[in-house]
N, CA, C and O atoms as a GROMACS GRO file, in nm:
protein
  544
    1MET      N    1   8.975  31.161  21.922
    1MET     CA    2   8.869  31.062  21.917
    1MET      C    3   8.736  31.134  21.901
    1MET      O    4   8.724  31.252  21.936
    2PRO      N    5   8.636  31.065  21.849
    2PRO     CA    6   8.507  31.127  21.825
    2PRO      C    7   8.439  31.171  21.954
    2PRO      O    8   8.467  31.122  22.063
    3ASN      N    9   8.350  31.265  21.936
    3ASN     CA   10   8.268  31.312  22.048
    3ASN      C   11   8.125  31.310  22.001
    3ASN      O   12   8.089  31.381  21.907
    4SER      N   13   8.041  31.230  22.064
    4SER     CA   14   7.903  31.210  22.019
    4SER      C   15   7.820  31.337  22.027
    4SER      O   16   7.712  31.343  21.968
    5ALA      N   17   7.867  31.438  22.098
    5ALA     CA   18   7.789  31.560  22.114
    5ALA      C   19   7.785  31.642  21.985
    5ALA      O   20   7.699  31.729  21.972
    6TYR      N   21   7.874  31.617  21.891
    6TYR     CA   22   7.879  31.698  21.770
    6TYR      C   23   7.756  31.684  21.682
    6TYR      O   24   7.701  31.784  21.637
    7GLU      N   25   7.712  31.563  21.657
    7GLU     CA   26   7.603  31.539  21.564
    7GLU      C   27   7.511  31.430  21.619
    7GLU      O   28   7.559  31.333  21.679
    8PRO      N   29   7.380  31.444  21.600
    8PRO     CA   30   7.290  31.335  21.638
    8PRO      C   31   7.311  31.214  21.546
    8PRO      O   32   7.344  31.230  21.428
    9ARG      N   33   7.293  31.096  21.599
    9ARG     CA   34   7.316  30.973  21.524
    9ARG      C   35   7.196  30.882  21.532
    9ARG      O   36   7.119  30.886  21.628
   10THR      N   37   7.181  30.799  21.430
   10THR     CA   38   7.079  30.696  21.426
   10THR      C   39   7.149  30.565  21.394
   10THR      O   40   7.229  30.558  21.301
   11MET      N   41   7.118  30.462  21.471
   11MET     CA   42   7.176  30.330  21.449
   11MET      C   43   7.068  30.224  21.454
   11MET      O   44   6.964  30.241  21.519
   12SER      N   45   7.094  30.115  21.384
   12SER     CA   46   7.001  30.003  21.398
   12SER      C   47   7.030  29.932  21.529
   12SER      O   48   7.143  29.930  21.577
   13GLU      N   49   6.926  29.874  21.586
   13GLU     CA   50   6.942  29.798  21.709
   13GLU      C   51   7.039  29.682  21.688
   13GLU      O   52   7.116  29.648  21.778
   14LEU      N   53   7.037  29.623  21.569
   14LEU     CA   54   7.126  29.512  21.538
   14LEU      C   55   7.272  29.556  21.538
   14LEU      O   56   7.356  29.489  21.598
   15ASP      N   57   7.304  29.668  21.472
   15ASP     CA   58   7.441  29.720  21.473
   15ASP      C   59   7.485  29.751  21.616
   15ASP      O   60   7.599  29.724  21.653
   16HIS      N   61   7.396  29.809  21.695
   16HIS     CA   62   7.427  29.845  21.833
   16HIS      C   63   7.469  29.721  21.914
   16HIS      O   64   7.571  29.722  21.982
   17VAL      N   65   7.390  29.616  21.905
   17VAL     CA   66   7.419  29.493  21.978
   17VAL      C   67   7.550  29.431  21.929
   17VAL      O   68   7.634  29.390  22.010
   18ARG      N   69   7.569  29.424  21.798
   18ARG     CA   70   7.690  29.363  21.743
   18ARG      C   71   7.816  29.441  21.782
   18ARG      O   72   7.918  29.381  21.815
   19ILE      N   73   7.809  29.572  21.778
   19ILE     CA   74   7.927  29.652  21.811
   19ILE      C   75   7.959  29.643  21.960
   19ILE      O   76   8.076  29.637  21.997
   20HIS      N   77   7.857  29.642  22.045
   20HIS     CA   78   7.882  29.622  22.188
   20HIS      C   79   7.954  29.489  22.211
   20HIS      O   80   8.049  29.482  22.289
   21GLY      N   81   7.910  29.383  22.144
   21GLY     CA   82   7.975  29.253  22.157
   21GLY      C   83   8.119  29.257  22.109
   21GLY      O   84   8.207  29.199  22.171
   22LEU      N   85   8.141  29.325  22.000
   22LEU     CA   86   8.276  29.339  21.945
   22LEU      C   87   8.367  29.414  22.042
   22LEU      O   88   8.483  29.374  22.062
   23ILE      N   89   8.317  29.519  22.103
   23ILE     CA   90   8.395  29.596  22.200
   23ILE      C   91   8.430  29.508  22.321
   23ILE      O   92   8.542  29.512  22.369
   24ARG      N   93   8.334  29.430  22.368
   24ARG     CA   94   8.360  29.341  22.482
   24ARG      C   95   8.467  29.237  22.449
   24ARG      O   96   8.554  29.208  22.531
   25ARG      N   97   8.461  29.182  22.328
   25ARG     CA   98   8.557  29.079  22.289
   25ARG      C   99   8.695  29.135  22.259
   25ARG      O  100   8.796  29.077  22.301
   26GLN      N  101   8.702  29.248  22.188
   26GLN     CA  102   8.832  29.299  22.142
   26GLN      C  103   8.892  29.405  22.234
   26GLN      O  104   9.013  29.427  22.230
   27GLN      N  105   8.812  29.468  22.316
   27GLN     CA  106   8.856  29.571  22.409
   27GLN      C  107   8.957  29.669  22.346
   27GLN      O  108   9.071  29.679  22.390
   28PRO      N  109   8.912  29.742  22.241
   28PRO     CA  110   9.003  29.838  22.176
   28PRO      C  111   9.038  29.952  22.271
   28PRO      O  112   8.963  29.979  22.365
   29PRO      N  113   9.151  30.019  22.248
   29PRO     CA  114   9.193  30.129  22.336
   29PRO      C  115   9.088  30.240  22.350
   29PRO      O  116   9.077  30.303  22.455
   30GLN      N  117   9.011  30.263  22.245
   30GLN     CA  118   8.911  30.370  22.246
   30GLN      C  119   8.772  30.318  22.277
   30GLN      O  120   8.673  30.379  22.235
   31ALA      N  121   8.762  30.206  22.350
   31ALA     CA  122   8.633  30.143  22.380
   31ALA      C  123   8.535  30.238  22.447
   31ALA      O  124   8.417  30.240  22.412
   32ALA      N  125   8.581  30.318  22.542
   32ALA     CA  126   8.490  30.409  22.613
   32ALA      C  127   8.429  30.512  22.519
   32ALA      O  128   8.310  30.542  22.530
   33GLN      N  129   8.508  30.565  22.427
   33GLN     CA  130   8.457  30.665  22.333
   33GLN      C  131   8.358  30.604  22.235
   33GLN      O  132   8.256  30.664  22.204
   34ILE      N  133   8.390  30.484  22.186
   34ILE     CA  134   8.299  30.418  22.092
   34ILE      C  135   8.168  30.384  22.162
   34ILE      O  136   8.060  30.401  22.106
   35THR      N  137   8.177  30.335  22.285
   35THR     CA  138   8.057  30.304  22.363
   35THR      C  139   7.972  30.429  22.383
   35THR      O  140   7.850  30.423  22.373
   36GLU      N  141   8.036  30.542  22.411
   36GLU     CA  142   7.963  30.668  22.426
   36GLU      C  143   7.888  30.702  22.298
   36GLU      O  144   7.772  30.743  22.303
   37ILE      N  145   7.954  30.686  22.185
   37ILE     CA  146   7.891  30.717  22.056
   37ILE      C  147   7.769  30.629  22.033
   37ILE      O  148   7.661  30.679  22.002
   38ILE      N  149   7.786  30.498  22.046
   38ILE     CA  150   7.674  30.410  22.013
   38ILE      C  151   7.562  30.415  22.116
   38ILE      O  152   7.446  30.396  22.082
   39ASP      N  153   7.597  30.440  22.242
   39ASP     CA  154   7.493  30.448  22.344
   39ASP      C  155   7.413  30.579  22.338
   39ASP      O  156   7.302  30.586  22.390
   40SER      N  157   7.469  30.682  22.274
   40SER     CA  158   7.396  30.808  22.262
   40SER      C  159   7.312  30.814  22.133
   40SER      O  160   7.236  30.909  22.113
   41ALA      N  161   7.327  30.714  22.047
   41ALA     CA  162   7.254  30.712  21.921
   41ALA      C  163   7.107  30.680  21.943
   41ALA      O  164   7.070  30.610  22.037
   42HIS      N  165   7.025  30.731  21.853
   42HIS     CA  166   6.883  30.694  21.849
   42HIS      C  167   6.876  30.557  21.782
   42HIS      O  168   6.920  30.541  21.668
   43LEU      N  169   6.821  30.457  21.851
   43LEU     CA  170   6.816  30.320  21.799
   43LEU      C  171   6.682  30.292  21.734
   43LEU      O  172   6.576  30.326  21.786
   44VAL      N  173   6.690  30.228  21.616
   44VAL     CA  174   6.570  30.191  21.542
   44VAL      C  175   6.587  30.050  21.486
   44VAL      O  176   6.698  29.997  21.481
   45ARG      N  177   6.478  29.990  21.444
   45ARG     CA  178   6.485  29.859  21.379
   45ARG      C  179   6.561  29.876  21.247
   45ARG      O  180   6.553  29.983  21.186
   46PRO      N  181   6.635  29.774  21.201
   46PRO     CA  182   6.711  29.788  21.076
   46PRO      C  183   6.625  29.835  20.959
   46PRO      O  184   6.672  29.914  20.876
   47GLN      N  185   6.501  29.788  20.950
   47GLN     CA  186   6.416  29.828  20.838
   47GLN      C  187   6.367  29.972  20.848
   47GLN      O  188   6.309  30.025  20.754
   48ASP      N  189   6.390  30.037  20.964
   48ASP     CA  190   6.347  30.175  20.983
   48ASP      C  191   6.462  30.276  20.973
   48ASP      O  192   6.442  30.395  20.997
   49ILE      N  193   6.581  30.230  20.938
   49ILE     CA  194   6.696  30.321  20.922
   49ILE      C  195   6.672  30.409  20.800
   49ILE      O  196   6.642  30.356  20.692
   50PRO      N  197   6.684  30.540  20.813
   50PRO     CA  198   6.673  30.626  20.695
   50PRO      C  199   6.784  30.594  20.594
   50PRO      O  200   6.896  30.560  20.633
   51ALA      N  201   6.754  30.605  20.467
   51ALA     CA  202   6.849  30.570  20.361
   51ALA      C  203   6.968  30.665  20.354
   51ALA      O  204   7.066  30.635  20.285
   52ASP      N  205   6.963  30.778  20.424
   52ASP     CA  206   7.073  30.875  20.417
   52ASP      C  207   7.166  30.869  20.537
   52ASP      O  208   7.238  30.965  20.566
   53VAL      N  209   7.166  30.754  20.610
   53VAL     CA  210   7.247  30.739  20.732
   53VAL      C  211   7.358  30.636  20.708
   53VAL      O  212   7.335  30.533  20.643
   54VAL      N  213   7.476  30.663  20.760
   54VAL     CA  214   7.588  30.568  20.751
   54VAL      C  215   7.564  30.455  20.850
   54VAL      O  216   7.556  30.477  20.971
   55THR      N  217   7.552  30.333  20.797
   55THR     CA  218   7.538  30.212  20.878
   55THR      C  219   7.657  30.121  20.850
   55THR      O  220   7.743  30.154  20.768
   56MET      N  221   7.662  30.008  20.917
   56MET     CA  222   7.768  29.911  20.888
   56MET      C  223   7.757  29.868  20.742
   56MET      O  224   7.649  29.834  20.694
   57TYR      N  225   7.869  29.870  20.673
   57TYR     CA  226   7.883  29.833  20.532
   57TYR      C  227   7.820  29.934  20.437
   57TYR      O  228   7.801  29.905  20.319
   58SER      N  229   7.786  30.052  20.488
   58SER     CA  230   7.745  30.161  20.399
   58SER      C  231   7.868  30.215  20.329
   58SER      O  232   7.976  30.226  20.388
   59GLN      N  233   7.851  30.249  20.204
   59GLN     CA  234   7.957  30.315  20.129
   59GLN      C  235   7.918  30.463  20.121
   59GLN      O  236   7.814  30.498  20.066
   60ALA      N  237   8.004  30.549  20.176
   60ALA     CA  238   7.973  30.692  20.183
   60ALA      C  239   8.081  30.774  20.113
   60ALA      O  240   8.200  30.744  20.123
   61ARG      N  241   8.036  30.877  20.042
   61ARG     CA  242   8.131  30.974  19.987
   61ARG      C  243   8.143  31.084  20.091
   61ARG      O  244   8.043  31.143  20.133
   62VAL      N  245   8.266  31.112  20.132
   62VAL     CA  246   8.292  31.213  20.234
   62VAL      C  247   8.388  31.317  20.178
   62VAL      O  248   8.463  31.290  20.085
   63ALA      N  249   8.385  31.436  20.238
   63ALA     CA  250   8.474  31.544  20.195
   63ALA      C  251   8.539  31.608  20.317
   63ALA      O  252   8.472  31.641  20.414
   64ASP      N  253   8.670  31.624  20.310
   64ASP     CA  254   8.743  31.693  20.417
   64ASP      C  255   8.688  31.836  20.426
   64ASP      O  256   8.678  31.905  20.325
   65VAL      N  257   8.653  31.879  20.545
   65VAL     CA  258   8.592  32.010  20.566
   65VAL      C  259   8.687  32.123  20.526
   65VAL      O  260   8.644  32.224  20.471
   66ASP      N  261   8.817  32.106  20.552
   66ASP     CA  262   8.913  32.212  20.521
   66ASP      C  263   8.954  32.214  20.374
   66ASP      O  264   8.952  32.320  20.312
   67SER      N  265   8.990  32.100  20.318
   67SER     CA  266   9.044  32.096  20.182
   67SER      C  267   8.939  32.068  20.075
   67SER      O  268   8.960  32.101  19.958
   68GLY      N  269   8.826  32.008  20.114
   68GLY     CA  270   8.724  31.971  20.016
   68GLY      C  271   8.756  31.839  19.946
   68GLY      O  272   8.676  31.791  19.866
   69GLU      N  273   8.872  31.781  19.976
   69GLU     CA  274   8.910  31.655  19.913
   69GLU      C  275   8.807  31.547  19.945
   69GLU      O  276   8.770  31.528  20.061
   70GLN      N  277   8.762  31.476  19.840
   70GLN     CA  278   8.660  31.374  19.857
   70GLN      C  279   8.720  31.235  19.846
   70GLN      O  280   8.818  31.213  19.774
   71ARG      N  281   8.659  31.142  19.917
   71ARG     CA  282   8.696  31.001  19.905
   71ARG      C  283   8.574  30.917  19.942
   71ARG      O  284   8.478  30.967  20.000
   72THR      N  285   8.581  30.792  19.908
   72THR     CA  286   8.472  30.699  19.938
   72THR      C  287   8.519  30.604  20.047
   72THR      O  288   8.626  30.543  20.035
   73LEU      N  289   8.440  30.591  20.153
   73LEU     CA  290   8.472  30.505  20.266
   73LEU      C  291   8.356  30.411  20.295
   73LEU      O  292   8.239  30.446  20.275
   74THR      N  293   8.389  30.292  20.342
   74THR     CA  294   8.290  30.195  20.385
   74THR      C  295   8.323  30.157  20.529
   74THR      O  296   8.436  30.116  20.557
   75VAL      N  297   8.226  30.170  20.620
   75VAL     CA  298   8.246  30.133  20.760
   75VAL      C  299   8.221  29.983  20.773
   75VAL      O  300   8.113  29.934  20.739
   76VAL      N  301   8.323  29.909  20.822
   76VAL     CA  302   8.317  29.763  20.827
   76VAL      C  303   8.361  29.712  20.965
   76VAL      O  304   8.412  29.789  21.047
   77TYR      N  305   8.340  29.584  20.988
   77TYR     CA  306   8.394  29.521  21.108
   77TYR      C  307   8.544  29.501  21.088
   77TYR      O  308   8.591  29.493  20.975
   78PRO      N  309   8.620  29.494  21.198
   78PRO     CA  310   8.767  29.490  21.190
   78PRO      C  311   8.823  29.383  21.094
   78PRO      O  312   8.921  29.409  21.024
   79GLN      N  313   8.763  29.266  21.089
   79GLN     CA  314   8.815  29.159  21.004
   79GLN      C  315   8.806  29.193  20.855
   79GLN      O  316   8.875  29.131  20.774
   80ASP      N  317   8.722  29.289  20.817
   80ASP     CA  318   8.705  29.328  20.677
   80ASP      C  319   8.778  29.458  20.643
   80ASP      O  320   8.772  29.505  20.530
   81ALA      N  321   8.845  29.517  20.741
   81ALA     CA  322   8.911  29.647  20.719
   81ALA      C  323   9.027  29.634  20.620
   81ALA      O  324   9.106  29.539  20.626
   82ASP      N  325   9.035  29.732  20.531
   82ASP     CA  326   9.143  29.742  20.433
   82ASP      C  327   9.149  29.890  20.393
   82ASP      O  328   9.081  29.931  20.299
   83ALA      N  329   9.229  29.967  20.464
   83ALA     CA  330   9.234  30.113  20.444
   83ALA      C  331   9.265  30.150  20.300
   83ALA      O  332   9.213  30.249  20.250
   84ALA      N  333   9.349  30.073  20.233
   84ALA     CA  334   9.385  30.103  20.094
   84ALA      C  335   9.264  30.098  20.002
   84ALA      O  336   9.261  30.165  19.899
   85ARG      N  337   9.164  30.019  20.038
   85ARG     CA  338   9.042  30.008  19.959
   85ARG      C  339   8.928  30.092  20.017
   85ARG      O  340   8.814  30.084  19.970
   86GLY      N  341   8.957  30.172  20.120
   86GLY     CA  342   8.854  30.256  20.181
   86GLY      C  343   8.764  30.182  20.275
   86GLY      O  344   8.657  30.233  20.310
   87MET      N  345   8.802  30.062  20.318
   87MET     CA  346   8.724  29.980  20.411
   87MET      C  347   8.775  30.011  20.551
   87MET      O  348   8.881  29.963  20.590
   88ILE      N  349   8.699  30.091  20.628
   88ILE     CA  350   8.744  30.146  20.755
   88ILE      C  351   8.675  30.075  20.872
   88ILE      O  352   8.552  30.066  20.877
   89SER      N  353   8.754  30.025  20.966
   89SER     CA  354   8.699  29.955  21.082
   89SER      C  355   8.612  30.048  21.168
   89SER      O  356   8.646  30.164  21.190
   90VAL      N  357   8.502  29.993  21.214
   90VAL     CA  358   8.414  30.067  21.304
   90VAL      C  359   8.485  30.095  21.436
   90VAL      O  360   8.445  30.186  21.509
   91LEU      N  361   8.589  30.020  21.469
   91LEU     CA  362   8.662  30.042  21.593
   91LEU      C  363   8.773  30.146  21.578
   91LEU      O  364   8.844  30.175  21.675
   92SER      N  365   8.790  30.202  21.459
   92SER     CA  366   8.887  30.309  21.437
   92SER      C  367   8.821  30.444  21.466
   92SER      O  368   8.698  30.454  21.462
   93PRO      N  369   8.900  30.547  21.494
   93PRO     CA  370   8.841  30.679  21.515
   93PRO      C  371   8.756  30.726  21.397
   93PRO      O  372   8.650  30.786  21.416
   94VAL      N  373   8.802  30.699  21.274
   94VAL     CA  374   8.727  30.741  21.155
   94VAL      C  375   8.594  30.667  21.146
   94VAL      O  376   8.489  30.728  21.130
   95GLY      N  377   8.600  30.534  21.156
   95GLY     CA  378   8.479  30.452  21.145
   95GLY      C  379   8.377  30.485  21.252
   95GLY      O  380   8.258  30.500  21.224
   96ALA      N  381   8.423  30.495  21.377
   96ALA     CA  382   8.333  30.528  21.488
   96ALA      C  383   8.272  30.666  21.468
   96ALA      O  384   8.156  30.688  21.503
   97SER      N  385   8.348  30.759  21.414
   97SER     CA  386   8.299  30.895  21.394
   97SER      C  387   8.192  30.903  21.287
   97SER      O  388   8.100  30.985  21.296
   98LEU      N  389   8.201  30.817  21.185
   98LEU     CA  390   8.105  30.820  21.075
   98LEU      C  391   7.976  30.745  21.105
   98LEU      O  392   7.869  30.782  21.056
   99LEU      N  393   7.985  30.640  21.183
   99LEU     CA  394   7.871  30.553  21.206
   99LEU      C  395   7.751  30.630  21.261
   99LEU      O  396   7.761  30.702  21.361
  100GLY      N  397   7.637  30.613  21.195
  100GLY     CA  398   7.513  30.673  21.241
  100GLY      C  399   7.485  30.814  21.195
  100GLY      O  400   7.379  30.870  21.223
  101LEU      N  401   7.581  30.874  21.123
  101LEU     CA  402   7.561  31.012  21.078
  101LEU      C  403   7.481  31.018  20.948
  101LEU      O  404   7.496  30.931  20.862
  102PRO      N  405   7.395  31.119  20.933
  102PRO     CA  406   7.322  31.137  20.808
  102PRO      C  407   7.403  31.221  20.710
  102PRO      O  408   7.500  31.287  20.747
  103VAL      N  409   7.361  31.218  20.585
  103VAL     CA  410   7.421  31.304  20.483
  103VAL      C  411   7.413  31.449  20.531
  103VAL      O  412   7.309  31.493  20.581
  104GLY      N  413   7.522  31.522  20.516
  104GLY     CA  414   7.530  31.662  20.557
  104GLY      C  415   7.596  31.681  20.693
  104GLY      O  416   7.640  31.791  20.725
  105ALA      N  417   7.602  31.575  20.773
  105ALA     CA  418   7.663  31.585  20.906
  105ALA      C  419   7.815  31.581  20.895
  105ALA      O  420   7.871  31.537  20.794
  106VAL      N  421   7.881  31.628  21.000
  106VAL     CA  422   8.027  31.633  21.003
  106VAL      C  423   8.078  31.535  21.109
  106VAL      O  424   8.039  31.541  21.225
  107ALA      N  425   8.167  31.445  21.065
  107ALA     CA  426   8.235  31.352  21.156
  107ALA      C  427   8.364  31.420  21.201
  107ALA      O  428   8.435  31.479  21.119
  108ARG      N  429   8.394  31.412  21.329
  108ARG     CA  430   8.516  31.474  21.384
  108ARG      C  431   8.592  31.371  21.467
  108ARG      O  432   8.532  31.293  21.541
  109TRP      N  433   8.724  31.372  21.454
  109TRP     CA  434   8.809  31.284  21.533
  109TRP      C  435   8.948  31.342  21.539
  109TRP      O  436   8.981  31.437  21.469
  110THR      N  437   9.030  31.283  21.626
  110THR     CA  438   9.169  31.323  21.639
  110THR      C  439   9.255  31.217  21.572
  110THR      O  440   9.245  31.099  21.604
  111GLY      N  441   9.341  31.261  21.480
  111GLY     CA  442   9.430  31.169  21.409
  111GLY      C  443   9.541  31.119  21.499
  111GLY      O  444   9.558  31.169  21.611
  112PRO      N  445   9.617  31.021  21.452
  112PRO     CA  446   9.725  30.962  21.532
  112PRO      C  447   9.831  31.065  21.572
  112PRO      O  448   9.899  31.048  21.674
  113ASP      N  449   9.844  31.170  21.492
  113ASP     CA  450   9.944  31.274  21.523
  113ASP      C  451   9.888  31.387  21.609
  113ASP      O  452   9.956  31.487  21.634
  114GLY      N  453   9.762  31.370  21.655
  114GLY     CA  454   9.700  31.471  21.741
  114GLY      C  455   9.623  31.578  21.665
  114GLY      O  456   9.562  31.666  21.727
  115THR      N  457   9.626  31.573  21.532
  115THR     CA  458   9.555  31.670  21.449
  115THR      C  459   9.405  31.642  21.452
  115THR      O  460   9.362  31.527  21.441
  116ARG      N  461   9.325  31.748  21.468
  116ARG     CA  462   9.179  31.735  21.461
  116ARG      C  463   9.137  31.727  21.315
  116ARG      O  464   9.184  31.804  21.232
  117VAL      N  465   9.050  31.633  21.285
  117VAL     CA  466   9.003  31.610  21.148
  117VAL      C  467   8.851  31.625  21.146
  117VAL      O  468   8.783  31.582  21.239
  118ALA      N  469   8.800  31.685  21.040
  118ALA     CA  470   8.655  31.698  21.023
  118ALA      C  471   8.621  31.664  20.878
  118ALA      O  472   8.678  31.719  20.785
  119THR      N  473   8.526  31.573  20.862
  119THR     CA  474   8.485  31.526  20.731
  119THR      C  475   8.333  31.528  20.722
  119THR      O  476   8.264  31.478  20.811
  120ARG      N  477   8.282  31.588  20.615
  120ARG     CA  478   8.136  31.595  20.594
  120ARG      C  479   8.089  31.474  20.512
  120ARG      O  480   8.152  31.435  20.414
  121VAL      N  481   7.978  31.415  20.555
  121VAL     CA  482   7.916  31.307  20.478
  121VAL      C  483   7.843  31.373  20.361
  121VAL      O  484   7.744  31.444  20.380
  122GLU      N  485   7.893  31.348  20.240
  122GLU     CA  486   7.835  31.411  20.120
  122GLU      C  487   7.722  31.328  20.059
  122GLU      O  488   7.622  31.384  20.012
  123ALA      N  489   7.738  31.196  20.059
  123ALA     CA  490   7.636  31.110  19.998
  123ALA      C  491   7.652  30.967  20.048
  123ALA      O  492   7.762  30.925  20.084
  124ILE      N  493   7.542  30.895  20.049
  124ILE     CA  494   7.546  30.751  20.075
  124ILE      C  495   7.533  30.685  19.938
  124ILE      O  496   7.429  30.697  19.872
  125LEU      N  497   7.639  30.616  19.896
  125LEU     CA  498   7.640  30.551  19.765
  125LEU      C  499   7.576  30.413  19.771
  125LEU      O  500   7.520  30.365  19.672
  126PHE      N  501   7.585  30.350  19.887
  126PHE     CA  502   7.522  30.219  19.909
  126PHE      C  503   7.498  30.204  20.059
  126PHE      O  504   7.583  30.236  20.141
  127GLN      N  505   7.380  30.154  20.090
  127GLN     CA  506   7.347  30.121  20.230
  127GLN      C  507   7.274  29.987  20.229
  127GLN      O  508   7.172  29.974  20.161
  128PRO      N  509   7.326  29.887  20.303
  128PRO     CA  510   7.260  29.756  20.301
  128PRO      C  511   7.111  29.762  20.333
  128PRO      O  512   7.030  29.700  20.264
  129GLU      N  513   7.075  29.836  20.436
  129GLU     CA  514   6.933  29.842  20.476
  129GLU      C  515   6.845  29.899  20.366
  129GLU      O  516   6.734  29.851  20.346
  130ALA      N  517   6.893  29.999  20.295
  130ALA     CA  518   6.814  30.060  20.187
  130ALA      C  519   6.795  29.964  20.071
  130ALA      O  520   6.699  29.975  19.995
  131SER      N  521   6.887  29.868  20.057
  131SER     CA  522   6.875  29.769  19.949
  131SER      C  523   6.801  29.643  19.994
  131SER      O  524   6.793  29.545  19.920
  132GLY      N  525   6.747  29.646  20.118
  132GLY     CA  526   6.668  29.534  20.167
  132GLY      C  527   6.746  29.435  20.252
  132GLY      O  528   6.689  29.337  20.299
  133ASP      N  529   6.875  29.458  20.273
  133ASP     CA  530   6.956  29.368  20.355
  133ASP      C  531   6.955  29.420  20.498
  133ASP      O  532   7.033  29.509  20.533
  134HIS      N  533   6.867  29.366  20.580
  134HIS     CA  534   6.851  29.414  20.717
  134HIS      C  535   6.932  29.334  20.818
  134HIS      O  536   6.927  29.363  20.938
  135LEU      N  537   7.008  29.235  20.772
  135LEU     CA  538   7.083  29.150  20.863
  135LEU      C  539   7.233  29.164  20.849
  135LEU      O  540   7.306  29.102  20.926
  136ARG      N  541   7.282  29.242  20.758
  136ARG     CA  542   7.427  29.252  20.734
  136ARG      C  543   7.498  29.311  20.848
  136ARG      O  544   7.620  29.327  20.844
   0.00000   0.00000   0.00000
């Protein structure tokens, strides 16, 4: 599971409130770790989020630190998750690890088989806040 100590994070106040509500309602197994991540983030108004930070519904190009393999992922709420399309739930280890990280930062988590995974955020291809959508 992610560890917030690896990289500093920035989140919108709106995402923070929504994710806390989601955790309370769904009580995922990794709730404590996700809460640690979002509570340690630097919170800003949605319109003040830097354009190079992964937010909810941001589309990010990431690269595996070991293999260099790249893929495009979008961090979404659980109801919109579709791993085959790269739509990753914020309540998953991958989604929680990416949320709030800037380009160049490394997301780290433990896979289902116990393997440690590290992925670098290479680029933000789309971010709702940067396109003027501060309520998504």
